[in-house]
N, C-alpha and C positions, 0 to 999 in steps of 0.2 A: 596494384590492379591484380584481379585475378584473371587467370588465362581462359578466353573465350575461344570456340572453335579450334584456335591454334596457338594464338599468338597474344601476348600481353603487352607491355611495354617494350619498346625496341629503342637503344640509342643508337644513332647512325653517327659514325666517325667522319670526321673531317677528311679523312684518306680517302674517303668514298665518293667524294666531291664537295660542295659548298656545307658550311658550317651547317648543321642542324644539332640544336639541343636534344629534342627528344621528338619522337612521332607516337602518338597513341593509338594502337592498331587494334580493330577490334573483330575484323573478319566477318562482319554482319552488315546486311544492307536490309533493304527492304524484301529481298527476294529476286529470282528471276535474273540472278548476276547483278543485281544494282548494286553500286559502290560509290565512295565520294572520298575527296582528300581536300581538304581546307589548308591551304599554306598561307600563312601571315608573316612575314619578317622568319625568324628560326622556327616558328612553331608550327607543328605538322599536326593535323587532328585528322585521322582517317577510318572509313570502315571500307579496308581493301587489302590484298593480299601485298605481302612484300616485293613480289615480283612486279606488281605495278607500281609501288611507290618508288620503286629502281627505276622504272622506265618513264614515270613522271618526272624524276629529277633530272634526266638528260632532256627531255622535250622542252619543259618550260623553266621560264626563271621568274623571279619576282611573286607578287601576291596572287593568287587566284585559288579558286574553286572548281577541281574537275569534276565530274559526275558521269556514271554509267548509270544511264535508265533505260529501264525496257529495251536492253541489248544495244544503244548508241550512246556515245560519249559525247558530252559537252563540256565548254571553258565558261568559267563568268570570272570578268576582271574587274567589274564594275566595284568601285572602293565602297560604295554606299551598301551594295548588296552583300560584298565580301563582311563587311562589319556587321548586316544584319544574321549572316549565318554564325558569324564568329561569337554574337550575342547569345544567338539561340543554344550554340554547343558549348559554351563556355562561361556565359554571362550568369547564369541563375545563381542569384546568392545562396539558395538551399545548395547547389552543388558547392559552392564556394567553402560555405560553412561543414559539408560533411566531409571535405578533402582536409580542411585544417582540423577537424577532428580525428580525421584516419592517420595524419600526420601524429598527432598526439598520441593516438594509440601506439603508432608503431615506435615512438620514440620511447614510449613507457615500457612497452614490451621488452625492448633492447635493453633498456637499465635494469628491468627484473631480470632478465636472462643471465646478464653479467652479475648481480647481487645473488641471485640464486646458486650461480657455481663459486662463487667466494664462499657464502654461506655451508654449501656442502663441503668444501675443503677444509674449511675451520672445523665443522661437525667431524669429519672424518679424522682430522687431526687430533682433536679431542678424544675420540672413541678408541683411537689408536694407542694412544699415551700408556704406558705400563702403569702408571700411578695416576690415580685422579683423585683430585682433593674436593673439599666441598665447593668451591669456588668454581672449579671446572666443571662440576657437575650442574651447578646454577647456569652456568654459560652454556653449556650443551641444550640445556631445557629452553632457554631463551631463543637460541639459534633455531631450535627444533620448533619452536611455536613461531618464530619470523617465516620460517620456510612453509609450513601448513598455512600462513597467511598470502606469503607470495603465490603459492599454487592456486590459491582462491581468487585473488585477483588477475593472475595468470588467465584461469578459466573464463574470469568475467570480462576480459579484454578480448578473448577469443570470441566470445558470445556478442560484444559489440562491433568487432569487426566483420562479422557476419551480417550483422543486422545494417552496418554501414555499406556493405556490398549489396545487399539487397535494395536499398534505398537508393544509391547510386546506380545500379543498372535500371532501375523504374525511372530516374529523371532521365537518365542518358536516352532511354527507350522513346520517353514522351518528347523529348528536345529532337532526336532523330525523326519522329514522326512530325513535327512540325516543319523541320528542314524539307523532308520529301514533300510535302504541301507548298512549300514555297517553290522549291524546284519546279513543279509541275506548272506553277505560273510563270515561272521564268521562262520555262521551255516555250509556253503558249508565247509570252510577249516579245519573244528573241532575244530576251537577256541572257539565255543561257545558249551560248553560240554552239551549234554541232560541228563536229572535228570530222574530218574523214577518217573514212576505216582504215585500219593499218594495212 
């Protein structure tokens, strides 16, 4: 995932507290200092600072949705509402398809990088040979053709990654917009419990 405001994906280690596999941090809320952290099991999905995450890790255990909205902090622990928030932020099949496609693109990019390095070394070795016969000239031509094809595929993959980033960002903005609408309802009906100021 690309960097937003300051931070992309951060892996939190067990040495820093309970085991957490990954926290996805976006550093963007709705504005006015709005932020959230959805914690379900070992998974964190957040739009807040690393400092806020560290504070939350020491203050709360278990599953929860912490919110900062309009300058006030709230906590939601109701399992049904947590599931609703999680579905909003992670359950979109389009999002999952994009992430699966991103993994394929990333894997293919790595394969191509490795293959390109191998082809370059083989080409260099053939070019540096004191004597080249017809077979080595043919092989060099094949390697150069393969290298051009790989460069073309790499450019296509880079364009695809950019497109996936744009589409992913749009889905994420839409999901977060829906989350903030839910949050407003939860604040109004008391499901989002106000927390005392620190």
